[in-house]
Every structure is written in structure tokens, then in C-alpha cells.
C-alpha positions, 0 to 999 in steps of 0.5 A, a space after each residue: 674300595 671298602 670304607 675301612 680301607 678308605 679310612 685307613 688310607 685317609 689317616 696314613 702318611 708322613 709326619 707332615 700329614 699327621 701334623 695336618 690332621 692334628 692341626 685340623 682337629 685342633 681348629 675344629 676343637 676351638 671352633 666347637 668351643 666357641 659355638 657351644 659357648 654361644 649356644 649356652 648363652 642363648 640357652 639361658 631362659 628369660 625370667 617370667 614376669 616383667 620385660 626388664 626382669 634379669 637373671 640374677 643368678 649371674 654376676 656378669 651383666 652380659 648374662 643377666 640382661 636378656 637384651 645383651 645375650 644376643 650380642 654376646 653370642 654373636 661375639 663368640 660366634 665371630 671367634 669361629 671365623 679366624 678358627 675356620 680360616 686357620 683350619 683352611 690354612 692347615 688343610 694346605 699343609 704338605 700339599 705337594 707330598 699329598 699330591 704325590 701320594 694321591 698320584 701314587 694311589 691313582 697309579 695303583 688303580 684308584 679311581 678319581 672319585 675314590 681319591 677325592 673321597 679319600 681327601 674329603 674323608 681325611 678332613 672330615 675325620 680330623 674335624 670330627 675328632 676335634 669336635 668330639 674332643 671339644 664336646 668333652 672339654 666343654 662338658 668337663 669344663 662346665 662341671 669344673 667351672 660351676 663355682 657359685 659365690 657366697 650369694 649363689 651367683 655364677 660367673 659363667 652360665 654353667 647351670 644351663 645346657 643347650 638342647 641335644 639337637 643343638 649339641 649334635 648340630 655343632 659336633 656333627 655339622 662342623 665336620 660336614 661343613 669341612 668335608 663339603 668345603 674340601 670337596 668344593 676346593 677339589 672341584 678344579 683338581 684332576 688327579 692322574 697317575 702322573 700327578 695332580 694338576 689344577 686349572 690354570 689361573 687367569 693370566 690377567 690380574 683380578 678385577 676391582 669388582 670386590 669393591 661392589 661387595 664392600 659398597 653393598 656391605 656399607 650401604 646395608 649397615 647405613 640402612 639399618 638405622 632408617 629401617 629401625 626408625 620407620 618400622 619400629 612398631 612392626 616387630 615382625 619386620 624388625 625381627 627379621 629385616 634388621 638381622 638380615 641387613 646386619 648379617 648380609 652386610 657384614 658378610 659382603 664387606 668381609 668377603 669384599 675385603 678378602 677378595 680385594 686383597 688379591 687385587 691389591 697384591 697384584 697391583 702392588 706387585 706391578 708397582 714393585 716390579 716397575 720401581 724396584 731395583 734390588 733383586 729381593 724386591 723384584 723376586 717378591 714382585 714376580 711372585 705377587 703377580 704370579 699368585 695374587 690370591 695368595 694374600 687373600 688366602 693368607 690374610 683372610 682371618 686377620 682381615 676379618 678380625 680387623 674389620 670386626 675390631 674397627 667396627 667395635 672401636 666405632 661402637 666404643 667411641 659412640 658409647 664414650 661420646 654418649 657417656 660424656 654428654 650424659 655427664 655434662 647434662 648431669 653437671 648442668 642439673 647439679 648432680 655430681 654422679 655421671 652416667 653408668 659406663 656399663 657399655 664401656 666395660 662391656 666393650 673391654 670384653 669385646 676387645 679381649 675377644 678381638 685380641 684372641 681372634 688376632 692371636 688365632 689369625 697369627 697362627 694361621 699366618 704362620 702356617 700359611 707362610 711356612 707351608 709356602 716356603 716348604 712347598 717351594 723349597 726346590 725353587 729356593 734351593 735352585 736359586 741358592 745353587 745358582 748363587 742367590 744369597 739366602 739373605 736375598 731370599 729372606 728379604 724377598 719373603 719379607 717383601 712378599 708378606 709386607 707389601 700386600 699386608 699394609 694396604 690390606 690392613 688399612 682397607 680392613 680398618 677403613 671398611 670396619 670403621 665405615 660399618 660401625 659409623 653406619 650404625 652410630 654416626 652421631 649421638 642425640 640426647 633430648 633436652 629436659 628439666 630437673 628440680 634442684 633443691 639448694 638446701 639441707 635434706 631436712 629443708 628439702 624434704 619438708 613441704 613447707 620449705 621445699 619450694 623456697 629453696 628449689 629451682 628448675 634447671 633446664 638443659 638443652 638437647 644435644 646432637 654430637 658427631 661421633 669422632 673417628 677412633 684414630 688411636 684405637 685404629 692405630 693400635 689395631 693396625 700396629 698389632 696386625 702389622 706386628 703379627 705379620 712381622 712375627 710371622 715373617 720371622 718364624 718363616 725365615 727360620 724355616 728358610 735355611 732348611 728349605 734352601 739346602 742343596 739336598 732339596 734339589 732332589 725333592 720331587 
């Protein structure tokens, strides 16, 4: 099959196929913007001179201080996680109709390899279109937002540009990753002229081995502080070991929570089937046990955002505790001023990024729930035809979404808090002394009178445990639960159309 024919077939299809391509391209566009923003922050050159020299051409301290740019770039890259998860959800949109189209191609003479390449090409082309548009938006926005103030300072790093290789790596790398991920997901799929079949799922429920990944991630974060203290003088070791522990630990914990949601879904379904008496709850219990991994796929982006948010909440509490101790010591020393709450204002930006991530994850939830309802519309229509009220089906959809979501949200918040406290479990401030002059400035500045009005104030060393940010965690959990409820509400809007008796003719 010629490449042009493959491309034409990849972009052909129904309105659902067009919507899938558009949503995949939109996800790639958002991921490109996040990646290019992170590369732009890393492309800022460090001023020549003192190690503490700052880039004074920027108004924002996150861009001025070289030591903070790595964390800023990391926060931007974290925004790619829910975006890529959204892309994965969009790829499943209209799967039954696509399966029928692939089976028709096999019936027309296409080989299994050609059908697989067709699906991979569809995802890769959609992602490439999105990255190219994202690159254009980035370059145009860079010119539009380049507005120095009266002092010549910039709000954003619009004066720097990542290298050509870095730009090409993002624009071309994301479509390649998307295509490879699609090929990996299709490894258990067999397309025949009679339809598309997948390997049967295991009859037994998922095991709790995801807890090992969570434990490994928590232990990795707990080892970071001892490693820094022991090999602080070895820049080579700290330069690769600490980032490795951080990245591997965070990735292991996130994968563990996402996979653990499948275990939670299965066992919640068992409990619900054992104790429920209403038809809606029993239908939801059967569905949760039949496909426990649906929760892992559906809530992956939201759970990743919650883990990051809970860890950021623990970090905020550490900065707040440190700021409070420094204020108390300043008051003991007779100074009215407090510590500089710079890091607290920085955490406000991190919280904003988390809010954006949760919003993007909510979009992925909506796509996943609507796709599930549309994919099972024939079964729903059959239930309505046999006398099951639509209200019962609506409550069943709500049970199916909320039952695994509540424990999964609690698990994600707990793991994120443990990761954050593994880095900053307590605050230590060394004691010291300061010279206080209880006289007007003229007497204090005069060497002849300074000593008789001066006294030495000693303040003790302080070590204080960082409290658990219960209020912040409660707000995160409430926001995530509200996102799930909004998703259920949007999904119910599609339920009536999907339960029409005409859907019994769906093939």
C-alpha cells in the first residue's frame, strides 16, 4: 500500500473519527506549548560573574534567580502529564466504529501490518499537526508578549529561544512517542475480516503489587535528604544521584497509584455487589469487576495532578513553618521585620499550574466517560428495552464513577503528602546572637555612646515538625471530587441519546 493511500485512509472516517483527530492534535498542541515553555526557561543564560548573579532583565524572581529555573521548568513539564493522558483518552474515542472500519479494510484485502500502520499513522499525523500548530503559536506568542516595561524588564523570557535541536526534538519527538505508544497498545489486538478482537482479560482481580511501586517511590524521596547531607561535597554524585532519586521515585509512585486504582476498583466492586440491594449499585458493581482497569485509564491524569498537588502542599507548609520560625527569631532579636515570603508567593504559581492540570484532567475524564457510554450504547438500549428505567442507568453510571474515585483520590493525596514530607519533614534553624542598640540612631552610630546603650540578644536553636496541610489537602480533594461530579453530569447528558431504542440496530 502506497504511503499516500495510507495517509488518505488514516484521515478518512466519520465525524467521530474527525473529532478524535482534532482532540489528539489539540492535546499535542498543549503538550508542545508546555514543553517549549520549559525549554525556554532552561535556555536563559546565567550571567557571567558572581555565582549569585541574577538575570535582572526579568521582573519575575523565578526567572531572575538561576537556582529557581530548574523547578520552574519541572513544573511546566508536569503540565504535560495530564495533557498526554488526555491524548490517550482521545485516542479511544469512537473505538467500536474504528474497529468496524479496520475490519472492513481487512475484508478488502489489507494485511494486519497495514492496518496497524494505518492506526499508528493516524495518531502520528494528528500529533504532528498539533505540534506544528503549537510551534507556530509559540513563535507568534513570543513576539506578541515581548513587551519590556519602563526599566526594560520582561515579564516572560521572550528574549531567548531554545536551540534548533531542542525545538525539533519537541515538535518531532512528541508525534513519534504518540505513534510508538499506539503501536504498543495495539500489540494485543488482532484485526480480522470478521472484526477486531483483543486478548481476554484475566478472570481474577488485579493484585496489590502496585503497593510495591508506591513504597519504592516514598523510600526514594526519603533517601534524598540523607544523600545530600552525606555527599554534599561531591558535586558529581549529587548532580546525578539526587535528580535520579527524585525522578524515579516520583514516576514509581505515580504509576503505583494509577495501577493501584485498578485494584481499588475491583475490590470496591466486590464490596458493592456484596452489600448493595438496589439495581443501580449492582449494575455498577458488575461493571467495576468486569473491567477494573477502566478506573486506572480514566483517572490517570487527575491522580497524577493530585499527587503533585499534595507534594506541593507539603512544600508550602514547610516554607510557611520556616517563615514563622524566622519571624519569631526576628522578634526575639528586637527586629520588627519578618522573613521574606518569596517562596510562599512562588508556591502560588505552582498551585496555579496544578489547577490548570486538574482542569485539563477533567477534560480527559469527560472524554473517557462519554466514550464509555457511547461504546456501550447497544447494551444500554437493550436494558431500557427490557424495562430498566433510564434513571437507574444514570445512577449506575454515577456509582461506577464515584465508587473508585473516592478511595483513589484519598490514595493519591496520601502518597503525594508522603513524598513531600520525605523531602521536608521538619525545619531546623540554628541559634545565634545579635547586637541591639536601645537608643536613637545618633547615639547608636557614635562609637563613644554605642556600648552603653547596646546589648546582646541570644536566640535558641529551633527544630519544629512540619504539620500536615490538612486544609490544603481537603481543598484539593474537594476540587477533584467536584471534577468527577461535573464529569458524571456531562456524561448523563449523552446517556438519553445512547439509550434510544434505535441503538439496538447498532453493529
